[in-house]
mmCIF file as Biopython writes it, N, C-alpha, C and O atoms, coordinates in Angstrom:
data_model
#
loop_
_atom_site.group_PDB
_atom_site.id
_atom_site.type_symbol
_atom_site.label_atom_id
_atom_site.label_alt_id
_atom_site.label_comp_id
_atom_site.label_asym_id
_atom_site.label_entity_id
_atom_site.label_seq_id
_atom_site.pdbx_PDB_ins_code
_atom_site.Cartn_x
_atom_site.Cartn_y
_atom_site.Cartn_z
_atom_site.occupancy
_atom_site.B_iso_or_equiv
_atom_site.auth_seq_id
_atom_site.auth_asym_id
_atom_site.pdbx_PDB_model_num
ATOM 1   N N  . MET A ? 1  ? 137.065 124.379 -4.622  1.0 0.0 1  A 1 
ATOM 2   C CA . MET A ? 1  ? 137.039 124.757 -3.212  1.0 0.0 1  A 1 
ATOM 3   C C  . MET A ? 1  ? 137.367 123.475 -2.456  1.0 0.0 1  A 1 
ATOM 4   O O  . MET A ? 1  ? 136.769 122.413 -2.627  1.0 0.0 1  A 1 
ATOM 5   N N  . ILE A ? 2  ? 138.419 123.680 -1.565  1.0 0.0 2  A 1 
ATOM 6   C CA . ILE A ? 2  ? 138.984 122.518 -0.665  1.0 0.0 2  A 1 
ATOM 7   C C  . ILE A ? 2  ? 138.493 122.897 0.649   1.0 0.0 2  A 1 
ATOM 8   O O  . ILE A ? 2  ? 138.977 123.881 1.208   1.0 0.0 2  A 1 
ATOM 9   N N  . GLY A ? 3  ? 137.563 122.195 1.201   1.0 0.0 3  A 1 
ATOM 10  C CA . GLY A ? 3  ? 137.019 122.550 2.529   1.0 0.0 3  A 1 
ATOM 11  C C  . GLY A ? 3  ? 136.554 124.019 2.653   1.0 0.0 3  A 1 
ATOM 12  O O  . GLY A ? 3  ? 135.614 124.418 1.966   1.0 0.0 3  A 1 
ATOM 13  N N  . GLU A ? 4  ? 137.138 124.749 3.435   1.0 0.0 4  A 1 
ATOM 14  C CA . GLU A ? 4  ? 136.762 126.109 3.614   1.0 0.0 4  A 1 
ATOM 15  C C  . GLU A ? 4  ? 137.651 127.061 2.836   1.0 0.0 4  A 1 
ATOM 16  O O  . GLU A ? 4  ? 137.534 128.281 2.949   1.0 0.0 4  A 1 
ATOM 17  N N  . VAL A ? 5  ? 138.513 126.500 2.072   1.0 0.0 5  A 1 
ATOM 18  C CA . VAL A ? 5  ? 139.458 127.300 1.204   1.0 0.0 5  A 1 
ATOM 19  C C  . VAL A ? 5  ? 138.895 127.546 -0.241  1.0 0.0 5  A 1 
ATOM 20  O O  . VAL A ? 5  ? 138.430 126.594 -0.868  1.0 0.0 5  A 1 
ATOM 21  N N  . LEU A ? 6  ? 138.926 128.696 -0.732  1.0 0.0 6  A 1 
ATOM 22  C CA . LEU A ? 6  ? 138.565 129.059 -2.048  1.0 0.0 6  A 1 
ATOM 23  C C  . LEU A ? 6  ? 139.879 129.232 -2.792  1.0 0.0 6  A 1 
ATOM 24  O O  . LEU A ? 6  ? 140.710 130.062 -2.423  1.0 0.0 6  A 1 
ATOM 25  N N  . GLN A ? 7  ? 140.048 128.492 -3.779  1.0 0.0 7  A 1 
ATOM 26  C CA . GLN A ? 7  ? 141.235 128.482 -4.498  1.0 0.0 7  A 1 
ATOM 27  C C  . GLN A ? 7  ? 141.067 129.538 -5.789  1.0 0.0 7  A 1 
ATOM 28  O O  . GLN A ? 7  ? 139.988 130.051 -6.086  1.0 0.0 7  A 1 
ATOM 29  N N  . PHE A ? 8  ? 142.215 129.752 -6.443  1.0 0.0 8  A 1 
ATOM 30  C CA . PHE A ? 8  ? 142.323 130.781 -7.473  1.0 0.0 8  A 1 
ATOM 31  C C  . PHE A ? 8  ? 141.232 130.533 -8.488  1.0 0.0 8  A 1 
ATOM 32  O O  . PHE A ? 8  ? 140.593 131.514 -8.870  1.0 0.0 8  A 1 
ATOM 33  N N  . GLN A ? 9  ? 140.941 129.323 -8.975  1.0 0.0 9  A 1 
ATOM 34  C CA . GLN A ? 9  ? 140.019 128.952 -9.946  1.0 0.0 9  A 1 
ATOM 35  C C  . GLN A ? 9  ? 138.542 129.443 -9.394  1.0 0.0 9  A 1 
ATOM 36  O O  . GLN A ? 9  ? 137.767 130.000 -10.172 1.0 0.0 9  A 1 
ATOM 37  N N  . ASP A ? 10 ? 138.219 129.228 -8.122  1.0 0.0 10 A 1 
ATOM 38  C CA . ASP A ? 10 ? 137.056 129.557 -7.696  1.0 0.0 10 A 1 
ATOM 39  C C  . ASP A ? 10 ? 136.761 131.151 -7.654  1.0 0.0 10 A 1 
ATOM 40  O O  . ASP A ? 10 ? 135.649 131.626 -7.887  1.0 0.0 10 A 1 
ATOM 41  N N  . LEU A ? 11 ? 137.964 131.946 -7.310  1.0 0.0 11 A 1 
ATOM 42  C CA . LEU A ? 11 ? 137.848 133.334 -7.348  1.0 0.0 11 A 1 
ATOM 43  C C  . LEU A ? 11 ? 137.695 133.804 -8.677  1.0 0.0 11 A 1 
ATOM 44  O O  . LEU A ? 11 ? 136.939 134.755 -8.876  1.0 0.0 11 A 1 
ATOM 45  N N  . GLN A ? 12 ? 138.321 133.257 -9.636  1.0 0.0 12 A 1 
ATOM 46  C CA . GLN A ? 12 ? 138.230 133.610 -11.073 1.0 0.0 12 A 1 
ATOM 47  C C  . GLN A ? 12 ? 136.753 133.569 -11.514 1.0 0.0 12 A 1 
ATOM 48  O O  . GLN A ? 12 ? 136.273 134.507 -12.151 1.0 0.0 12 A 1 
ATOM 49  N N  . GLU A ? 13 ? 136.011 132.446 -11.164 1.0 0.0 13 A 1 
ATOM 50  C CA . GLU A ? 13 ? 134.680 132.213 -11.504 1.0 0.0 13 A 1 
ATOM 51  C C  . GLU A ? 13 ? 133.709 133.225 -10.806 1.0 0.0 13 A 1 
ATOM 52  O O  . GLU A ? 13 ? 132.773 133.711 -11.440 1.0 0.0 13 A 1 
ATOM 53  N N  . LEU A ? 14 ? 133.933 133.526 -9.537  1.0 0.0 14 A 1 
ATOM 54  C CA . LEU A ? 14 ? 133.276 134.496 -8.806  1.0 0.0 14 A 1 
ATOM 55  C C  . LEU A ? 14 ? 133.574 135.930 -9.415  1.0 0.0 14 A 1 
ATOM 56  O O  . LEU A ? 14 ? 132.628 136.707 -9.543  1.0 0.0 14 A 1 
ATOM 57  N N  . CYS A ? 15 ? 134.776 136.288 -9.774  1.0 0.0 15 A 1 
ATOM 58  C CA . CYS A ? 15 ? 135.130 137.554 -10.511 1.0 0.0 15 A 1 
ATOM 59  C C  . CYS A ? 15 ? 134.360 137.710 -11.779 1.0 0.0 15 A 1 
ATOM 60  O O  . CYS A ? 15 ? 133.578 138.643 -11.957 1.0 0.0 15 A 1 
ATOM 61  N N  . ARG A ? 16 ? 134.578 136.861 -12.577 1.0 0.0 16 A 1 
ATOM 62  C CA . ARG A ? 16 ? 133.870 136.865 -14.010 1.0 0.0 16 A 1 
ATOM 63  C C  . ARG A ? 16 ? 133.417 135.497 -14.374 1.0 0.0 16 A 1 
ATOM 64  O O  . ARG A ? 16 ? 134.181 134.680 -14.888 1.0 0.0 16 A 1 
ATOM 65  N N  . PRO A ? 17 ? 132.272 135.272 -14.127 1.0 0.0 17 A 1 
ATOM 66  C CA . PRO A ? 17 ? 131.786 133.880 -14.352 1.0 0.0 17 A 1 
ATOM 67  C C  . PRO A ? 17 ? 131.819 133.570 -15.912 1.0 0.0 17 A 1 
ATOM 68  O O  . PRO A ? 17 ? 131.438 134.361 -16.775 1.0 0.0 17 A 1 
ATOM 69  N N  . GLY A ? 18 ? 132.301 132.375 -16.129 1.0 0.0 18 A 1 
ATOM 70  C CA . GLY A ? 18 ? 132.363 131.787 -17.426 1.0 0.0 18 A 1 
ATOM 71  C C  . GLY A ? 18 ? 133.658 132.194 -18.164 1.0 0.0 18 A 1 
ATOM 72  O O  . GLY A ? 18 ? 133.883 131.754 -19.292 1.0 0.0 18 A 1 
ATOM 73  N N  . GLU A ? 19 ? 134.521 133.041 -17.527 1.0 0.0 19 A 1 
ATOM 74  C CA . GLU A ? 19 ? 135.762 133.516 -18.155 1.0 0.0 19 A 1 
ATOM 75  C C  . GLU A ? 19 ? 136.993 133.024 -17.208 1.0 0.0 19 A 1 
ATOM 76  O O  . GLU A ? 19 ? 136.849 132.436 -16.136 1.0 0.0 19 A 1 
ATOM 77  N N  . ARG A ? 20 ? 137.973 133.307 -17.687 1.0 0.0 20 A 1 
ATOM 78  C CA . ARG A ? 20 ? 139.386 132.937 -16.857 1.0 0.0 20 A 1 
ATOM 79  C C  . ARG A ? 20 ? 140.159 134.235 -16.733 1.0 0.0 20 A 1 
ATOM 80  O O  . ARG A ? 20 ? 141.194 134.411 -17.377 1.0 0.0 20 A 1 
ATOM 81  N N  . PRO A ? 21 ? 139.685 135.105 -15.943 1.0 0.0 21 A 1 
ATOM 82  C CA . PRO A ? 21 ? 140.537 136.375 -15.825 1.0 0.0 21 A 1 
ATOM 83  C C  . PRO A ? 21 ? 141.791 136.218 -15.294 1.0 0.0 21 A 1 
ATOM 84  O O  . PRO A ? 21 ? 141.964 135.264 -14.535 1.0 0.0 21 A 1 
ATOM 85  N N  . ARG A ? 22 ? 142.768 137.014 -15.555 1.0 0.0 22 A 1 
ATOM 86  C CA . ARG A ? 22 ? 144.245 137.035 -15.144 1.0 0.0 22 A 1 
ATOM 87  C C  . ARG A ? 22 ? 144.350 137.334 -13.582 1.0 0.0 22 A 1 
ATOM 88  O O  . ARG A ? 22 ? 143.460 137.921 -12.966 1.0 0.0 22 A 1 
ATOM 89  N N  . LEU A ? 23 ? 145.352 136.939 -13.091 1.0 0.0 23 A 1 
ATOM 90  C CA . LEU A ? 23 ? 145.538 137.309 -11.702 1.0 0.0 23 A 1 
ATOM 91  C C  . LEU A ? 23 ? 145.410 138.655 -11.265 1.0 0.0 23 A 1 
ATOM 92  O O  . LEU A ? 23 ? 144.891 138.880 -10.172 1.0 0.0 23 A 1 
ATOM 93  N N  . SER A ? 24 ? 145.867 139.674 -12.067 1.0 0.0 24 A 1 
ATOM 94  C CA . SER A ? 24 ? 145.801 141.098 -11.716 1.0 0.0 24 A 1 
ATOM 95  C C  . SER A ? 24 ? 144.286 141.542 -11.753 1.0 0.0 24 A 1 
ATOM 96  O O  . SER A ? 24 ? 143.902 142.448 -11.013 1.0 0.0 24 A 1 
ATOM 97  N N  . THR A ? 25 ? 143.536 140.976 -12.514 1.0 0.0 25 A 1 
ATOM 98  C CA . THR A ? 25 ? 142.095 141.198 -12.472 1.0 0.0 25 A 1 
ATOM 99  C C  . THR A ? 25 ? 141.319 140.690 -11.320 1.0 0.0 25 A 1 
ATOM 100 O O  . THR A ? 25 ? 140.385 141.317 -10.821 1.0 0.0 25 A 1 
ATOM 101 N N  . VAL A ? 26 ? 141.760 139.459 -10.886 1.0 0.0 26 A 1 
ATOM 102 C CA . VAL A ? 26 ? 141.096 138.791 -9.747  1.0 0.0 26 A 1 
ATOM 103 C C  . VAL A ? 26 ? 141.614 139.574 -8.501  1.0 0.0 26 A 1 
ATOM 104 O O  . VAL A ? 26 ? 140.836 139.829 -7.582  1.0 0.0 26 A 1 
ATOM 105 N N  . GLU A ? 27 ? 142.984 139.975 -8.463  1.0 0.0 27 A 1 
ATOM 106 C CA . GLU A ? 27 ? 143.317 140.711 -7.333  1.0 0.0 27 A 1 
ATOM 107 C C  . GLU A ? 27 ? 142.640 141.989 -7.122  1.0 0.0 27 A 1 
ATOM 108 O O  . GLU A ? 27 ? 142.305 142.297 -5.978  1.0 0.0 27 A 1 
ATOM 109 N N  . ALA A ? 28 ? 142.387 142.822 -8.185  1.0 0.0 28 A 1 
ATOM 110 C CA . ALA A ? 28 ? 141.777 144.098 -8.206  1.0 0.0 28 A 1 
ATOM 111 C C  . ALA A ? 28 ? 140.339 143.807 -7.687  1.0 0.0 28 A 1 
ATOM 112 O O  . ALA A ? 28 ? 139.869 144.469 -6.761  1.0 0.0 28 A 1 
ATOM 113 N N  . TRP A ? 29 ? 139.671 142.841 -8.277  1.0 0.0 29 A 1 
ATOM 114 C CA . TRP A ? 29 ? 138.350 142.550 -7.843  1.0 0.0 29 A 1 
ATOM 115 C C  . TRP A ? 29 ? 138.203 142.273 -6.277  1.0 0.0 29 A 1 
ATOM 116 O O  . TRP A ? 29 ? 137.362 142.796 -5.546  1.0 0.0 29 A 1 
ATOM 117 N N  . ALA A ? 30 ? 139.118 141.408 -5.923  1.0 0.0 30 A 1 
ATOM 118 C CA . ALA A ? 30 ? 139.083 140.997 -4.466  1.0 0.0 30 A 1 
ATOM 119 C C  . ALA A ? 30 ? 139.320 142.107 -3.598  1.0 0.0 30 A 1 
ATOM 120 O O  . ALA A ? 30 ? 138.608 142.237 -2.603  1.0 0.0 30 A 1 
ATOM 121 N N  . ARG A ? 31 ? 140.366 143.042 -3.887  1.0 0.0 31 A 1 
ATOM 122 C CA . ARG A ? 31 ? 140.585 144.164 -3.185  1.0 0.0 31 A 1 
ATOM 123 C C  . ARG A ? 31 ? 139.401 145.058 -3.034  1.0 0.0 31 A 1 
ATOM 124 O O  . ARG A ? 31 ? 139.068 145.551 -1.956  1.0 0.0 31 A 1 
ATOM 125 N N  . GLY A ? 32 ? 138.746 145.255 -4.229  1.0 0.0 32 A 1 
ATOM 126 C CA . GLY A ? 32 ? 137.711 146.195 -4.302  1.0 0.0 32 A 1 
ATOM 127 C C  . GLY A ? 32 ? 136.452 145.650 -3.481  1.0 0.0 32 A 1 
ATOM 128 O O  . GLY A ? 32 ? 135.602 146.439 -3.069  1.0 0.0 32 A 1 
ATOM 129 N N  . GLN A ? 33 ? 136.366 144.335 -3.268  1.0 0.0 33 A 1 
ATOM 130 C CA . GLN A ? 33 ? 135.304 143.803 -2.548  1.0 0.0 33 A 1 
ATOM 131 C C  . GLN A ? 33 ? 135.682 143.606 -1.122  1.0 0.0 33 A 1 
ATOM 132 O O  . GLN A ? 33 ? 134.875 143.094 -0.346  1.0 0.0 33 A 1 
ATOM 133 N N  . GLY A ? 34 ? 136.877 143.987 -0.730  1.0 0.0 34 A 1 
ATOM 134 C CA . GLY A ? 34 ? 137.237 143.915 0.674   1.0 0.0 34 A 1 
ATOM 135 C C  . GLY A ? 34 ? 137.676 142.471 1.122   1.0 0.0 34 A 1 
ATOM 136 O O  . GLY A ? 34 ? 137.790 142.203 2.318   1.0 0.0 34 A 1 
ATOM 137 N N  . ILE A ? 35 ? 137.906 141.598 0.186   1.0 0.0 35 A 1 
ATOM 138 C CA . ILE A ? 35 ? 138.195 140.085 0.457   1.0 0.0 35 A 1 
ATOM 139 C C  . ILE A ? 35 ? 139.754 139.986 0.826   1.0 0.0 35 A 1 
ATOM 140 O O  . ILE A ? 35 ? 140.639 140.362 0.058   1.0 0.0 35 A 1 
ATOM 141 N N  . ARG A ? 36 ? 139.952 139.506 1.934   1.0 0.0 36 A 1 
ATOM 142 C CA . ARG A ? 36 ? 141.408 139.224 2.508   1.0 0.0 36 A 1 
ATOM 143 C C  . ARG A ? 36 ? 141.840 137.960 1.663   1.0 0.0 36 A 1 
ATOM 144 O O  . ARG A ? 36 ? 141.031 137.062 1.429   1.0 0.0 36 A 1 
ATOM 145 N N  . TYR A ? 37 ? 143.140 137.922 1.216   1.0 0.0 37 A 1 
ATOM 146 C CA . TYR A ? 37 ? 143.628 136.822 0.461   1.0 0.0 37 A 1 
ATOM 147 C C  . TYR A ? 37 ? 145.052 136.569 0.670   1.0 0.0 37 A 1 
ATOM 148 O O  . TYR A ? 37 ? 145.705 137.440 1.247   1.0 0.0 37 A 1 
ATOM 149 N N  . LYS A ? 38 ? 145.607 135.523 0.290   1.0 0.0 38 A 1 
ATOM 150 C CA . LYS A ? 38 ? 146.986 135.250 0.231   1.0 0.0 38 A 1 
ATOM 151 C C  . LYS A ? 38 ? 147.316 134.728 -1.017  1.0 0.0 38 A 1 
ATOM 152 O O  . LYS A ? 38 ? 146.432 134.266 -1.739  1.0 0.0 38 A 1 
ATOM 153 N N  . TYR A ? 39 ? 148.682 134.750 -1.411  1.0 0.0 39 A 1 
ATOM 154 C CA . TYR A ? 39 ? 149.209 134.126 -2.650  1.0 0.0 39 A 1 
ATOM 155 C C  . TYR A ? 39 ? 149.472 132.628 -2.534  1.0 0.0 39 A 1 
ATOM 156 O O  . TYR A ? 39 ? 149.984 132.217 -1.492  1.0 0.0 39 A 1 
ATOM 157 N N  . ASP A ? 40 ? 149.170 131.789 -3.504  1.0 0.0 40 A 1 
ATOM 158 C CA . ASP A ? 40 ? 149.277 130.387 -3.369  1.0 0.0 40 A 1 
ATOM 159 C C  . ASP A ? 40 ? 150.646 129.714 -3.817  1.0 0.0 40 A 1 
ATOM 160 O O  . ASP A ? 40 ? 150.888 128.536 -3.553  1.0 0.0 40 A 1 
ATOM 161 N N  . GLY A ? 41 ? 151.491 130.500 -4.482  1.0 0.0 41 A 1 
ATOM 162 C CA . GLY A ? 41 ? 152.785 129.991 -4.944  1.0 0.0 41 A 1 
ATOM 163 C C  . GLY A ? 41 ? 152.707 129.331 -6.266  1.0 0.0 41 A 1 
ATOM 164 O O  . GLY A ? 41 ? 153.719 128.853 -6.778  1.0 0.0 41 A 1 
ATOM 165 N N  . LYS A ? 42 ? 151.485 129.281 -6.872  1.0 0.0 42 A 1 
ATOM 166 C CA . LYS A ? 42 ? 151.294 128.715 -8.245  1.0 0.0 42 A 1 
ATOM 167 C C  . LYS A ? 42 ? 150.848 129.960 -9.170  1.0 0.0 42 A 1 
ATOM 168 O O  . LYS A ? 42 ? 150.342 129.779 -10.277 1.0 0.0 42 A 1 
ATOM 169 N N  . GLY A ? 43 ? 151.052 131.102 -8.679  1.0 0.0 43 A 1 
ATOM 170 C CA . GLY A ? 43 ? 150.602 132.120 -9.773  1.0 0.0 43 A 1 
ATOM 171 C C  . GLY A ? 43 ? 149.220 132.629 -9.522  1.0 0.0 43 A 1 
ATOM 172 O O  . GLY A ? 43 ? 148.662 133.342 -10.356 1.0 0.0 43 A 1 
ATOM 173 N N  . GLY A ? 44 ? 148.618 132.265 -8.333  1.0 0.0 44 A 1 
ATOM 174 C CA . GLY A ? 44 ? 147.151 132.701 -8.067  1.0 0.0 44 A 1 
ATOM 175 C C  . GLY A ? 44 ? 147.076 133.185 -6.696  1.0 0.0 44 A 1 
ATOM 176 O O  . GLY A ? 44 ? 148.098 133.433 -6.056  1.0 0.0 44 A 1 
ATOM 177 N N  . ILE A ? 45 ? 145.803 133.343 -6.180  1.0 0.0 45 A 1 
ATOM 178 C CA . ILE A ? 45 ? 145.509 133.726 -4.829  1.0 0.0 45 A 1 
ATOM 179 C C  . ILE A ? 45 ? 144.557 132.748 -4.266  1.0 0.0 45 A 1 
ATOM 180 O O  . ILE A ? 45 ? 144.007 131.935 -5.010  1.0 0.0 45 A 1 
ATOM 181 N N  . TRP A ? 46 ? 144.322 132.779 -2.959  1.0 0.0 46 A 1 
ATOM 182 C CA . TRP A ? 46 ? 143.328 131.994 -2.218  1.0 0.0 46 A 1 
ATOM 183 C C  . TRP A ? 46 ? 142.763 132.788 -1.143  1.0 0.0 46 A 1 
ATOM 184 O O  . TRP A ? 46 ? 143.352 133.781 -0.716  1.0 0.0 46 A 1 
ATOM 185 N N  . THR A ? 47 ? 141.612 132.384 -0.673  1.0 0.0 47 A 1 
ATOM 186 C CA . THR A ? 47 ? 141.004 132.919 0.538   1.0 0.0 47 A 1 
ATOM 187 C C  . THR A ? 47 ? 140.181 131.833 1.193   1.0 0.0 47 A 1 
ATOM 188 O O  . THR A ? 47 ? 140.122 130.700 0.716   1.0 0.0 47 A 1 
ATOM 189 N N  . THR A ? 48 ? 139.527 132.209 2.331   1.0 0.0 48 A 1 
ATOM 190 C CA . THR A ? 48 ? 138.771 131.333 3.011   1.0 0.0 48 A 1 
ATOM 191 C C  . THR A ? 48 ? 137.129 131.878 2.956   1.0 0.0 48 A 1 
ATOM 192 O O  . THR A ? 48 ? 136.778 133.033 2.716   1.0 0.0 48 A 1 
ATOM 193 N N  . ALA A ? 49 ? 136.371 130.886 3.204   1.0 0.0 49 A 1 
ATOM 194 C CA . ALA A ? 49 ? 134.962 130.986 3.277   1.0 0.0 49 A 1 
ATOM 195 C C  . ALA A ? 49 ? 134.707 132.156 4.346   1.0 0.0 49 A 1 
ATOM 196 O O  . ALA A ? 49 ? 133.912 133.064 4.105   1.0 0.0 49 A 1 
ATOM 197 N N  . ALA A ? 50 ? 135.392 132.078 5.475   1.0 0.0 50 A 1 
ATOM 198 C CA . ALA A ? 50 ? 135.325 133.102 6.555   1.0 0.0 50 A 1 
ATOM 199 C C  . ALA A ? 50 ? 135.565 134.552 5.931   1.0 0.0 50 A 1 
ATOM 200 O O  . ALA A ? 50 ? 134.777 135.488 6.073   1.0 0.0 50 A 1 
ATOM 201 N N  . ALA A ? 51 ? 136.611 134.600 5.311   1.0 0.0 51 A 1 
ATOM 202 C CA . ALA A ? 51 ? 137.082 135.850 4.711   1.0 0.0 51 A 1 
ATOM 203 C C  . ALA A ? 51 ? 136.031 136.410 3.773   1.0 0.0 51 A 1 
ATOM 204 O O  . ALA A ? 51 ? 135.731 137.602 3.838   1.0 0.0 51 A 1 
ATOM 205 N N  . MET A ? 52 ? 135.445 135.567 2.880   1.0 0.0 52 A 1 
ATOM 206 C CA . MET A ? 52 ? 134.428 135.988 2.013   1.0 0.0 52 A 1 
ATOM 207 C C  . MET A ? 52 ? 133.158 136.459 2.771   1.0 0.0 52 A 1 
ATOM 208 O O  . MET A ? 52 ? 132.553 137.479 2.445   1.0 0.0 52 A 1 
ATOM 209 N N  . ASN A ? 53 ? 132.828 135.743 3.693   1.0 0.0 53 A 1 
ATOM 210 C CA . ASN A ? 53 ? 131.607 136.070 4.691   1.0 0.0 53 A 1 
ATOM 211 C C  . ASN A ? 53 ? 131.845 137.410 5.272   1.0 0.0 53 A 1 
ATOM 212 O O  . ASN A ? 53 ? 130.946 138.250 5.326   1.0 0.0 53 A 1 
ATOM 213 N N  . ALA A ? 54 ? 133.180 137.645 5.758   1.0 0.0 54 A 1 
ATOM 214 C CA . ALA A ? 54 ? 133.399 138.969 6.315   1.0 0.0 54 A 1 
ATOM 215 C C  . ALA A ? 54 ? 133.283 139.903 5.375   1.0 0.0 54 A 1 
ATOM 216 O O  . ALA A ? 54 ? 132.615 140.880 5.714   1.0 0.0 54 A 1 
ATOM 217 N N  . ALA A ? 55 ? 133.821 139.911 4.065   1.0 0.0 55 A 1 
ATOM 218 C CA . ALA A ? 55 ? 133.734 140.866 3.179   1.0 0.0 55 A 1 
ATOM 219 C C  . ALA A ? 55 ? 132.263 141.127 2.713   1.0 0.0 55 A 1 
ATOM 220 O O  . ALA A ? 55 ? 131.951 142.207 2.212   1.0 0.0 55 A 1 
ATOM 221 N N  . LEU A ? 56 ? 131.438 140.189 2.876   1.0 0.0 56 A 1 
ATOM 222 C CA . LEU A ? 56 ? 130.039 140.284 2.527   1.0 0.0 56 A 1 
ATOM 223 C C  . LEU A ? 56 ? 129.229 140.785 3.729   1.0 0.0 56 A 1 
ATOM 224 O O  . LEU A ? 56 ? 128.011 140.927 3.621   1.0 0.0 56 A 1 
ATOM 225 N N  . GLY A ? 57 ? 129.887 141.063 4.897   1.0 0.0 57 A 1 
ATOM 226 C CA . GLY A ? 57 ? 129.152 141.496 6.095   1.0 0.0 57 A 1 
ATOM 227 C C  . GLY A ? 57 ? 128.370 140.437 6.820   1.0 0.0 57 A 1 
ATOM 228 O O  . GLY A ? 57 ? 127.548 140.748 7.682   1.0 0.0 57 A 1 
ATOM 229 N N  . LEU A ? 58 ? 128.615 139.184 6.482   1.0 0.0 58 A 1 
ATOM 230 C CA . LEU A ? 58 ? 127.806 138.206 7.107   1.0 0.0 58 A 1 
ATOM 231 C C  . LEU A ? 58 ? 128.424 137.679 8.386   1.0 0.0 58 A 1 
ATOM 232 O O  . LEU A ? 58 ? 127.792 136.904 9.105   1.0 0.0 58 A 1 
ATOM 233 N N  . GLN A ? 59 ? 129.678 138.097 8.688   1.0 0.0 59 A 1 
ATOM 234 C CA . GLN A ? 59 ? 130.347 137.826 9.953   1.0 0.0 59 A 1 
ATOM 235 C C  . GLN A ? 59 ? 131.601 138.711 10.225  1.0 0.0 59 A 1 
ATOM 236 O O  . GLN A ? 59 ? 132.270 139.133 9.282   1.0 0.0 59 A 1 
ATOM 237 N N  . GLN A ? 60 ? 131.892 138.971 11.436  1.0 0.0 60 A 1 
ATOM 238 C CA . GLN A ? 60 ? 133.095 139.793 11.604  1.0 0.0 60 A 1 
ATOM 239 C C  . GLN A ? 60 ? 134.455 139.374 11.140  1.0 0.0 60 A 1 
ATOM 240 O O  . GLN A ? 60 ? 134.734 138.180 11.244  1.0 0.0 60 A 1 
ATOM 241 N N  . ALA A ? 61 ? 135.208 140.081 10.713  1.0 0.0 61 A 1 
ATOM 242 C CA . ALA A ? 61 ? 136.580 139.723 10.335  1.0 0.0 61 A 1 
ATOM 243 C C  . ALA A ? 61 ? 137.388 139.154 11.452  1.0 0.0 61 A 1 
ATOM 244 O O  . ALA A ? 61 ? 137.256 139.630 12.579  1.0 0.0 61 A 1 
ATOM 245 N N  . SER A ? 62 ? 138.226 138.157 11.223  1.0 0.0 62 A 1 
ATOM 246 C CA . SER A ? 62 ? 138.854 137.559 12.329  1.0 0.0 62 A 1 
ATOM 247 C C  . SER A ? 62 ? 140.347 137.964 12.249  1.0 0.0 62 A 1 
ATOM 248 O O  . SER A ? 62 ? 140.876 138.086 11.145  1.0 0.0 62 A 1 
ATOM 249 N N  . ASN A ? 63 ? 141.018 138.169 13.358  1.0 0.0 63 A 1 
ATOM 250 C CA . ASN A ? 63 ? 142.411 138.633 13.426  1.0 0.0 63 A 1 
ATOM 251 C C  . ASN A ? 63 ? 143.197 137.458 13.931  1.0 0.0 63 A 1 
ATOM 252 O O  . ASN A ? 63 ? 144.067 137.690 14.769  1.0 0.0 63 A 1 
ATOM 253 N N  . ASP A ? 64 ? 142.999 136.226 13.526  1.0 0.0 64 A 1 
ATOM 254 C CA . ASP A ? 64 ? 143.595 135.096 14.075  1.0 0.0 64 A 1 
ATOM 255 C C  . ASP A ? 64 ? 145.025 134.821 13.285  1.0 0.0 64 A 1 
ATOM 256 O O  . ASP A ? 64 ? 145.801 135.744 13.039  1.0 0.0 64 A 1 
ATOM 257 N N  . THR A ? 65 ? 145.252 133.617 12.962  1.0 0.0 65 A 1 
ATOM 258 C CA . THR A ? 65 ? 146.559 133.266 12.399  1.0 0.0 65 A 1 
ATOM 259 C C  . THR A ? 65 ? 147.178 134.033 11.293  1.0 0.0 65 A 1 
ATOM 260 O O  . THR A ? 65 ? 148.407 134.034 11.224  1.0 0.0 65 A 1 
ATOM 261 N N  . TYR A ? 66 ? 146.483 134.683 10.422  1.0 0.0 66 A 1 
ATOM 262 C CA . TYR A ? 66 ? 146.978 135.330 9.292   1.0 0.0 66 A 1 
ATOM 263 C C  . TYR A ? 66 ? 147.280 136.799 9.457   1.0 0.0 66 A 1 
ATOM 264 O O  . TYR A ? 66 ? 147.923 137.365 8.573   1.0 0.0 66 A 1 
ATOM 265 N N  . GLY A ? 67 ? 146.880 137.438 10.488  1.0 0.0 67 A 1 
ATOM 266 C CA . GLY A ? 67 ? 147.185 138.813 10.820  1.0 0.0 67 A 1 
ATOM 267 C C  . GLY A ? 67 ? 146.423 139.747 9.761   1.0 0.0 67 A 1 
ATOM 268 O O  . GLY A ? 67 ? 145.369 139.375 9.245   1.0 0.0 67 A 1 
ATOM 269 N N  . THR A ? 68 ? 146.968 140.875 9.493   1.0 0.0 68 A 1 
ATOM 270 C CA . THR A ? 68 ? 146.334 141.825 8.741   1.0 0.0 68 A 1 
ATOM 271 C C  . THR A ? 68 ? 147.050 142.142 7.434   1.0 0.0 68 A 1 
ATOM 272 O O  . THR A ? 68 ? 146.772 143.164 6.805   1.0 0.0 68 A 1 
ATOM 273 N N  . ASP A ? 69 ? 148.006 141.236 7.005   1.0 0.0 69 A 1 
ATOM 274 C CA . ASP A ? 69 ? 148.829 141.418 5.806   1.0 0.0 69 A 1 
ATOM 275 C C  . ASP A ? 69 ? 148.252 140.672 4.677   1.0 0.0 69 A 1 
ATOM 276 O O  . ASP A ? 69 ? 148.980 140.198 3.805   1.0 0.0 69 A 1 
ATOM 277 N N  . LEU A ? 70 ? 146.939 140.544 4.657   1.0 0.0 70 A 1 
ATOM 278 C CA . LEU A ? 70 ? 146.335 139.563 3.621   1.0 0.0 70 A 1 
ATOM 279 C C  . LEU A ? 70 ? 146.025 140.373 2.315   1.0 0.0 70 A 1 
ATOM 280 O O  . LEU A ? 70 ? 145.263 139.847 1.504   1.0 0.0 70 A 1 
ATOM 281 N N  . PHE A ? 71 ? 146.480 141.439 2.079   1.0 0.0 71 A 1 
ATOM 282 C CA . PHE A ? 71 ? 146.256 142.217 0.795   1.0 0.0 71 A 1 
ATOM 283 C C  . PHE A ? 71 ? 147.584 142.271 0.053   1.0 0.0 71 A 1 
ATOM 284 O O  . PHE A ? 71 ? 147.665 142.853 -1.028  1.0 0.0 71 A 1 
#
């Protein structure tokens, strides 16, 4: 994690702890959890702590700089 950004490796660990799931598995997991994400240009995805909190219901989703195309 870099600051408030969760990188692909962080999401892999959250998706399947102790394993290294493929991108498609992590994407499906994130969609299923309602986590908004973007592609990182290195073959993975990334998200923010705020997006994770919104998916968990800990805060409202923000419609700021990234818009609604994060899936």
